[in-house]
C-alpha positions as a LaTeX table, in Angstrom:
\begin{tabular}{lrrr}
\hline
Residue & $x$ (\AA) & $y$ (\AA) & $z$ (\AA) \\
\hline
Met1 & 17.10 & 9.67 & 7.98 \\
Asn2 & 18.02 & 9.61 & 4.29 \\
Tyr3 & 15.36 & 7.21 & 3.02 \\
Arg4 & 13.02 & 8.51 & 0.31 \\
His5 & 10.15 & 6.26 & $-0.67$ \\
Ala6 & 9.70 & 8.00 & $-4.03$ \\
Phe7 & 12.45 & 5.75 & $-5.42$ \\
His8 & 10.45 & 2.63 & $-4.50$ \\
Ala9 & 6.80 & 3.66 & $-4.75$ \\
Gly10 & 4.55 & 1.05 & $-6.35$ \\
Asn11 & 7.07 & $-1.79$ & $-6.15$ \\
His12 & 6.23 & $-5.38$ & $-5.17$ \\
Ala13 & 6.58 & $-4.53$ & $-1.48$ \\
Asp14 & 4.07 & $-1.69$ & $-1.76$ \\
Val15 & 1.69 & $-4.02$ & $-3.58$ \\
Leu16 & 1.71 & $-6.58$ & $-0.77$ \\
Lys17 & 1.57 & $-3.96$ & 1.98 \\
His18 & $-1.36$ & $-2.09$ & 0.46 \\
Val19 & $-3.36$ & $-5.18$ & $-0.52$ \\
Val20 & $-3.18$ & $-6.29$ & 3.11 \\
Leu21 & $-3.80$ & $-2.80$ & 4.52 \\
Leu22 & $-6.99$ & $-2.21$ & 2.53 \\
Ala23 & $-8.26$ & $-5.68$ & 3.39 \\
Leu24 & $-7.77$ & $-4.88$ & 7.08 \\
Val25 & $-9.75$ & $-1.66$ & 6.74 \\
Glu26 & $-12.51$ & $-3.47$ & 4.87 \\
Ala27 & $-12.75$ & $-6.06$ & 7.65 \\
Leu28 & $-12.91$ & $-3.38$ & 10.35 \\
Gln29 & $-15.61$ & $-1.45$ & 8.50 \\
Arg30 & $-18.03$ & $-4.36$ & 8.53 \\
Lys31 & $-19.23$ & $-2.80$ & 11.77 \\
Asp32 & $-20.69$ & 0.71 & 11.73 \\
Thr33 & $-18.77$ & 1.95 & 14.76 \\
Pro34 & $-15.87$ & 4.32 & 13.96 \\
Ile35 & $-12.28$ & 3.16 & 13.63 \\
Phe36 & $-8.92$ & 4.82 & 14.20 \\
Val37 & $-5.84$ & 4.19 & 12.07 \\
Leu38 & $-2.29$ & 5.17 & 12.98 \\
Asp39 & 0.33 & 5.30 & 10.21 \\
Ser40 & 3.66 & 5.44 & 12.04 \\
His41 & 5.98 & 6.17 & 9.10 \\
Ala42 & 3.67 & 7.83 & 6.61 \\
Gly43 & 5.92 & 9.39 & 3.96 \\
Arg44 & 4.50 & 12.11 & 1.72 \\
Gly45 & 1.27 & 10.30 & 0.85 \\
Arg46 & 1.38 & 10.56 & $-2.95$ \\
Tyr47 & 4.15 & 9.79 & $-5.44$ \\
Asp48 & 4.84 & 10.78 & $-9.02$ \\
Leu49 & 5.64 & 7.62 & $-10.98$ \\
Ala50 & 6.56 & 9.76 & $-13.98$ \\
Gly51 & 9.10 & 11.68 & $-11.91$ \\
Glu52 & 12.87 & 11.43 & $-11.87$ \\
Gln53 & 13.14 & 9.45 & $-8.64$ \\
Ala54 & 10.68 & 6.72 & $-9.63$ \\
Gly55 & 12.13 & 6.65 & $-13.14$ \\
Arg56 & 15.63 & 6.11 & $-11.83$ \\
Thr57 & 14.73 & 2.73 & $-10.29$ \\
Gly58 & 11.75 & 1.68 & $-12.41$ \\
Glu59 & 10.50 & $-0.46$ & $-9.53$ \\
Ala60 & 6.83 & 0.31 & $-10.19$ \\
Glu61 & 7.15 & $-1.36$ & $-13.59$ \\
Gly62 & 7.56 & $-4.73$ & $-11.90$ \\
Gly63 & 4.96 & $-3.96$ & $-9.26$ \\
Val64 & 1.72 & $-2.03$ & $-9.56$ \\
Lys65 & 2.04 & $-1.35$ & $-13.30$ \\
Arg66 & 2.56 & $-5.01$ & $-14.15$ \\
Leu67 & $-0.37$ & $-5.97$ & $-11.95$ \\
Leu68 & $-2.64$ & $-3.37$ & $-13.55$ \\
Ala69 & $-1.75$ & $-4.57$ & $-17.02$ \\
Leu70 & $-2.54$ & $-8.14$ & $-16.05$ \\
Ala71 & $-5.88$ & $-7.14$ & $-14.51$ \\
Arg72 & $-6.90$ & $-5.23$ & $-17.65$ \\
Asp73 & $-6.08$ & $-8.24$ & $-19.82$ \\
Gln74 & $-8.50$ & $-10.48$ & $-17.95$ \\
Arg75 & $-11.74$ & $-11.38$ & $-19.72$ \\
Pro76 & $-14.26$ & $-8.55$ & $-19.05$ \\
Ser77 & $-17.15$ & $-9.40$ & $-16.76$ \\
Thr78 & $-20.77$ & $-8.65$ & $-17.53$ \\
Asp79 & $-20.69$ & $-5.69$ & $-15.12$ \\
Ser80 & $-17.59$ & $-4.28$ & $-16.83$ \\
Leu81 & $-19.22$ & $-4.52$ & $-20.24$ \\
Arg82 & $-22.40$ & $-2.88$ & $-18.97$ \\
Ala83 & $-20.43$ & $-0.01$ & $-17.46$ \\
Gln84 & $-18.58$ & 0.56 & $-20.73$ \\
Ala85 & $-21.83$ & 0.42 & $-22.72$ \\
Ala86 & $-23.41$ & 2.96 & $-20.35$ \\
Gly87 & $-20.55$ & 5.35 & $-21.04$ \\
Asn88 & $-19.48$ & 5.69 & $-17.43$ \\
Ala89 & $-16.78$ & 8.30 & $-16.89$ \\
Gly90 & $-13.27$ & 7.18 & $-16.07$ \\
Pro91 & $-11.48$ & 3.93 & $-16.81$ \\
Ala92 & $-13.65$ & 0.86 & $-17.33$ \\
Pro93 & $-14.11$ & $-1.29$ & $-14.21$ \\
Leu94 & $-11.64$ & $-4.11$ & $-13.81$ \\
Pro95 & $-12.99$ & $-7.58$ & $-14.63$ \\
Arg96 & $-14.37$ & $-9.57$ & $-11.72$ \\
Gly97 & $-15.66$ & $-13.08$ & $-11.38$ \\
Pro98 & $-14.26$ & $-16.45$ & $-12.49$ \\
Gly99 & $-10.73$ & $-16.17$ & $-13.86$ \\
Ala100 & $-10.19$ & $-12.64$ & $-12.51$ \\
Leu101 & $-7.74$ & $-11.59$ & $-9.84$ \\
Pro102 & $-8.88$ & $-12.16$ & $-6.21$ \\
Glu103 & $-11.05$ & $-9.47$ & $-4.65$ \\
Pro104 & $-8.39$ & $-8.14$ & $-2.20$ \\
Val105 & $-6.08$ & $-7.46$ & $-5.16$ \\
Leu106 & $-8.84$ & $-5.84$ & $-7.21$ \\
Arg107 & $-9.82$ & $-3.64$ & $-4.25$ \\
Tyr108 & $-6.26$ & $-2.37$ & $-4.12$ \\
Leu109 & $-6.08$ & $-1.77$ & $-7.87$ \\
Asp110 & $-9.39$ & 0.09 & $-7.81$ \\
Ala111 & $-7.93$ & 2.41 & $-5.16$ \\
Val112 & $-4.82$ & 3.06 & $-7.27$ \\
Arg113 & $-6.93$ & 3.71 & $-10.36$ \\
Ala114 & $-9.06$ & 6.20 & $-8.42$ \\
Cys115 & $-5.91$ & 8.35 & $-8.18$ \\
Asn116 & $-5.42$ & 8.11 & $-11.96$ \\
Pro117 & $-8.83$ & 9.09 & $-13.39$ \\
Glu118 & $-7.41$ & 9.73 & $-16.84$ \\
Gly119 & $-6.13$ & 6.17 & $-17.04$ \\
Gly120 & $-2.58$ & 4.88 & $-16.88$ \\
Cys121 & $-0.62$ & 4.91 & $-13.65$ \\
Thr122 & 1.39 & 8.08 & $-13.14$ \\
Val123 & 0.33 & 8.70 & $-9.53$ \\
Tyr124 & 0.89 & 6.18 & $-6.78$ \\
Pro125 & $-1.03$ & 6.64 & $-3.52$ \\
Gly126 & 0.98 & 5.92 & $-0.39$ \\
Ser127 & $-0.59$ & 4.39 & 2.69 \\
Pro128 & $-2.01$ & 7.69 & 4.03 \\
Leu129 & $-3.86$ & 8.48 & 0.81 \\
Leu130 & $-5.16$ & 4.93 & 0.40 \\
Leu131 & $-6.39$ & 5.03 & 3.98 \\
Ala132 & $-8.02$ & 8.44 & 3.60 \\
Gln133 & $-9.83$ & 7.23 & 0.48 \\
Ala134 & $-11.09$ & 4.14 & 2.31 \\
Leu135 & $-12.12$ & 5.69 & 5.62 \\
Arg136 & $-15.66$ & 6.82 & 6.30 \\
Ala137 & $-16.75$ & 10.24 & 7.52 \\
His138 & $-16.70$ & 9.17 & 11.19 \\
Asp139 & $-13.35$ & 7.31 & 11.01 \\
Arg140 & $-10.05$ & 8.97 & 11.92 \\
Leu141 & $-6.45$ & 8.74 & 10.66 \\
Ala142 & $-3.22$ & 9.91 & 12.34 \\
Cys143 & $-0.12$ & 10.09 & 10.13 \\
Cys144 & 3.36 & 10.45 & 11.57 \\
Glu145 & 6.36 & 11.57 & 9.53 \\
Leu146 & 9.69 & 12.82 & 10.86 \\
Gln147 & 11.27 & 14.22 & 7.66 \\
Ala148 & 10.38 & 17.90 & 7.31 \\
Glu149 & 9.87 & 17.91 & 3.53 \\
Glu150 & 7.76 & 14.76 & 3.55 \\
Ala151 & 5.68 & 15.97 & 6.50 \\
Ala152 & 5.01 & 19.29 & 4.75 \\
Ala153 & 3.82 & 17.49 & 1.63 \\
Leu154 & 1.58 & 15.29 & 3.77 \\
Lys155 & 0.04 & 18.31 & 5.53 \\
Ala156 & $-0.63$ & 19.96 & 2.18 \\
Leu157 & $-2.23$ & 16.80 & 0.82 \\
Phe158 & $-4.72$ & 16.59 & 3.68 \\
Ala159 & $-5.35$ & 20.29 & 4.27 \\
Gly160 & $-9.03$ & 20.69 & 5.04 \\
Asp161 & $-9.66$ & 17.01 & 5.80 \\
Gly162 & $-10.79$ & 16.96 & 9.40 \\
Arg163 & $-10.51$ & 13.18 & 9.62 \\
Val164 & $-6.75$ & 13.23 & 9.10 \\
Gly165 & $-4.15$ & 14.49 & 11.55 \\
Val166 & $-0.52$ & 14.91 & 10.46 \\
His167 & 2.16 & 14.78 & 13.15 \\
Arg168 & 5.82 & 15.56 & 12.51 \\
Arg169 & 7.24 & 13.14 & 15.01 \\
Asp170 & 8.95 & 9.80 & 15.52 \\
Gly171 & 6.60 & 6.99 & 14.56 \\
Tyr172 & 7.66 & 4.61 & 17.32 \\
Gly173 & 7.00 & 7.24 & 19.96 \\
Ala174 & 3.55 & 7.79 & 18.47 \\
Leu175 & 2.45 & 4.35 & 19.63 \\
Ala176 & 2.91 & 5.60 & 23.19 \\
Ala177 & 1.66 & 9.14 & 22.63 \\
Leu178 & $-1.43$ & 8.53 & 20.47 \\
Leu179 & $-2.73$ & 5.25 & 21.86 \\
Pro180 & $-5.26$ & 4.26 & 23.00 \\
Pro181 & $-7.65$ & 6.11 & 20.69 \\
Lys182 & $-11.11$ & 7.21 & 21.72 \\
Glu183 & $-12.59$ & 5.06 & 18.94 \\
Lys184 & $-11.42$ & 1.85 & 20.67 \\
Arg185 & $-11.39$ & $-0.10$ & 17.35 \\
Gly186 & $-8.78$ & 0.17 & 14.62 \\
Leu187 & $-5.23$ & $-0.57$ & 13.57 \\
Ala188 & $-1.68$ & 0.72 & 13.65 \\
Leu189 & 0.48 & 0.41 & 10.52 \\
Ile190 & 4.20 & 0.29 & 11.30 \\
Asp191 & 6.28 & 0.71 & 8.16 \\
Pro192 & 9.80 & 1.90 & 9.05 \\
Pro193 & 12.59 & 2.41 & 6.49 \\
Tyr194 & 14.90 & $-0.11$ & 8.24 \\
Glu195 & 17.88 & 2.22 & 7.95 \\
Ala196 & 19.15 & 0.77 & 11.23 \\
Gln197 & 18.94 & $-2.70$ & 9.59 \\
Glu198 & 18.96 & $-5.49$ & 12.19 \\
Ala199 & 18.85 & $-3.02$ & 15.10 \\
Glu200 & 15.48 & $-1.80$ & 13.80 \\
Tyr201 & 13.80 & $-4.94$ & 15.10 \\
Asp202 & 14.61 & $-4.08$ & 18.72 \\
Ala203 & 12.85 & $-0.74$ & 18.31 \\
Ile204 & 9.92 & $-2.47$ & 16.61 \\
Leu205 & 9.47 & $-5.01$ & 19.38 \\
Ala206 & 9.62 & $-2.30$ & 22.05 \\
Ala207 & 7.05 & $-0.18$ & 20.18 \\
Leu208 & 4.71 & $-3.15$ & 19.66 \\
Ala209 & 4.96 & $-4.09$ & 23.33 \\
Glu210 & 4.09 & $-0.55$ & 24.37 \\
Gly211 & 1.24 & $-0.36$ & 21.87 \\
Leu212 & $-0.26$ & $-3.62$ & 23.11 \\
Arg213 & 0.05 & $-2.43$ & 26.68 \\
Arg214 & $-1.91$ & 0.72 & 25.91 \\
Trp215 & $-4.32$ & $-0.69$ & 23.31 \\
Pro216 & $-4.46$ & $-4.48$ & 23.67 \\
Gln217 & $-7.46$ & $-4.93$ & 21.35 \\
Gly218 & $-5.89$ & $-2.94$ & 18.51 \\
Ile219 & $-4.68$ & $-4.56$ & 15.27 \\
Tyr220 & $-0.98$ & $-4.03$ & 14.54 \\
Ala221 & 0.35 & $-4.41$ & 10.99 \\
Leu222 & 4.13 & $-4.41$ & 10.55 \\
Trp223 & 5.78 & $-4.40$ & 7.13 \\
Tyr224 & 9.24 & $-5.98$ & 6.94 \\
Pro225 & 11.75 & $-6.60$ & 4.13 \\
Ile226 & 13.11 & $-10.05$ & 3.33 \\
Lys227 & 16.64 & $-10.60$ & 2.08 \\
Gln228 & 17.42 & $-13.98$ & 3.65 \\
Arg229 & 14.44 & $-15.15$ & 5.63 \\
Arg230 & 16.39 & $-17.29$ & 8.08 \\
Thr231 & 17.84 & $-14.12$ & 9.61 \\
Leu232 & 14.31 & $-13.13$ & 10.70 \\
Arg233 & 13.68 & $-16.23$ & 12.82 \\
Pro234 & 14.84 & $-14.68$ & 16.13 \\
Phe235 & 12.54 & $-11.73$ & 15.52 \\
Phe236 & 9.57 & $-14.00$ & 14.78 \\
Arg237 & 10.15 & $-15.93$ & 18.01 \\
Lys238 & 10.13 & $-12.70$ & 20.01 \\
Ala239 & 7.12 & $-11.32$ & 18.13 \\
Ala240 & 5.15 & $-14.51$ & 18.79 \\
Ala241 & 5.80 & $-14.03$ & 22.51 \\
Leu242 & 4.27 & $-10.54$ & 22.61 \\
Pro243 & 1.00 & $-10.29$ & 24.56 \\
Ala244 & $-1.25$ & $-10.32$ & 21.48 \\
Lys245 & $-4.09$ & $-12.79$ & 21.06 \\
Ser246 & $-2.71$ & $-13.98$ & 17.72 \\
Ala247 & 0.08 & $-13.33$ & 15.22 \\
Leu248 & $-0.09$ & $-13.99$ & 11.48 \\
Ala249 & 2.70 & $-13.63$ & 8.87 \\
Leu250 & 1.94 & $-13.07$ & 5.18 \\
Glu251 & 4.88 & $-12.98$ & 2.78 \\
Leu252 & 5.59 & $-12.47$ & $-0.90$ \\
Leu253 & 9.01 & $-13.49$ & $-2.25$ \\
Ile254 & 9.44 & $-12.43$ & $-5.86$ \\
Arg255 & 12.64 & $-14.46$ & $-6.11$ \\
Pro256 & 14.47 & $-16.98$ & $-3.88$ \\
Asp257 & 15.84 & $-15.47$ & $-0.66$ \\
Asp258 & 19.39 & $-16.46$ & $-1.48$ \\
Ser259 & 21.16 & $-13.10$ & $-1.41$ \\
Pro260 & 21.74 & $-10.69$ & 1.49 \\
Leu261 & 22.51 & $-7.88$ & $-0.97$ \\
Arg262 & 18.99 & $-7.18$ & $-2.24$ \\
Met263 & 15.39 & $-7.24$ & $-1.10$ \\
Asn264 & 13.98 & $-10.50$ & $-2.39$ \\
Gly265 & 10.52 & $-10.03$ & $-0.93$ \\
Ser266 & 8.64 & $-8.66$ & 2.01 \\
Gly267 & 6.06 & $-9.58$ & 4.59 \\
Met268 & 3.32 & $-8.28$ & 6.83 \\
Leu269 & 3.21 & $-9.36$ & 10.46 \\
Leu270 & $-0.29$ & $-8.93$ & 11.87 \\
Leu271 & $-1.01$ & $-8.94$ & 15.58 \\
Asn272 & $-4.67$ & $-9.48$ & 16.51 \\
Pro273 & $-5.82$ & $-9.84$ & 12.88 \\
Pro274 & $-9.57$ & $-9.92$ & 12.17 \\
Trp275 & $-11.47$ & $-13.18$ & 12.34 \\
Gln276 & $-10.87$ & $-15.40$ & 9.27 \\
Phe277 & $-8.46$ & $-12.87$ & 7.79 \\
Asp278 & $-6.12$ & $-15.67$ & 6.73 \\
Ala279 & $-8.88$ & $-17.21$ & 4.60 \\
Ala280 & $-9.71$ & $-13.84$ & 3.03 \\
Leu281 & $-6.09$ & $-13.20$ & 1.98 \\
Ala282 & $-5.10$ & $-16.76$ & 1.07 \\
Pro283 & $-6.10$ & $-16.47$ & $-2.63$ \\
Ala284 & $-4.28$ & $-13.15$ & $-3.05$ \\
Leu285 & $-0.77$ & $-14.39$ & $-2.25$ \\
Pro286 & $-0.39$ & $-17.01$ & $-5.01$ \\
Ala287 & $-2.00$ & $-14.58$ & $-7.44$ \\
Leu288 & 0.70 & $-12.01$ & $-6.61$ \\
Val289 & 3.39 & $-14.67$ & $-7.01$ \\
Ser290 & 2.06 & $-15.49$ & $-10.46$ \\
Ala291 & 1.76 & $-11.84$ & $-11.47$ \\
Leu292 & 4.96 & $-10.38$ & $-10.05$ \\
Gly293 & 7.32 & $-13.27$ & $-9.35$ \\
Glu294 & 10.49 & $-14.34$ & $-11.09$ \\
Ala295 & 11.74 & $-17.93$ & $-11.23$ \\
Gly296 & 11.65 & $-19.40$ & $-7.74$ \\
Ala297 & 9.08 & $-16.92$ & $-6.38$ \\
Ser298 & 6.89 & $-18.05$ & $-3.49$ \\
Ser299 & 4.44 & $-16.93$ & $-0.84$ \\
Arg300 & 3.83 & $-17.83$ & 2.78 \\
Leu301 & 0.89 & $-17.53$ & 5.12 \\
Glu302 & 1.63 & $-18.81$ & 8.61 \\
Trp303 & 0.20 & $-18.41$ & 12.07 \\
Leu304 & 3.00 & $-17.63$ & 14.52 \\
Arg305 & 0.45 & $-17.71$ & 17.29 \\
Arg306 & $-3.23$ & $-18.65$ & 17.12 \\
Ala307 & $-5.97$ & $-17.21$ & 19.29 \\
Asp308 & $-6.91$ & $-19.42$ & 22.19 \\
\hline
\end{tabular}
């Protein structure tokens, strides 16, 4: 594997993925019982947006940084003004209420800002760090990463955190090896680099089928890139036929999907999503289109299979 996420950290795809991921955790934590989260392709967990790799692509500028700037420019709420007047440490709270960004987006931005206490946005938290920040003391996280350098960075990041296990192993195999969890409730995030391109989807479908066989009540969240969406139709048909109770697709296209040579957007396929999750995320997608999209940008929220 040659993929390094540091070149792409904080881009529009990360924004969508992490908005959805944190909303899933929030929904699961409405019950007090512990949850388990598996991150199949975890990366290094934290990225330097001021570093050479992120600077070479500048993708965060059109993603998380643009979104943060927009959120700060919203009219301050009463709570924000009170916090500033009280002299609270750290950046002022983001505006909430009428005219502000939807709550799922603000939850995500709050998590990013927690990693940048001095203000600005020089550190981007990957999925493992966002999850570790969100999980409670009795929740548990397993992170899988095959690349030696990335896995070592991940182990160093979570040294001393007993809730987090780091496994240097293939993420697809982890769905067979680490499921079902003792916690019974939770989710598996599957976020491969798609270096195998179209062949990746066969491995994904096999891993999802095995995961559902071992942990049928688990939530499965798959991130996927979109170049030309019509090429994904065979995969969606097969995914809808998996033995999950329901399947929901949420997509953000920052430009029309008219070129096979670039990533024009991305999506999250959710198997067994929480009750009314579509309603909770519906306001976030058009807000992201407005904030991050170019001409011809769009979003999509579609049930591939509804619960009986």
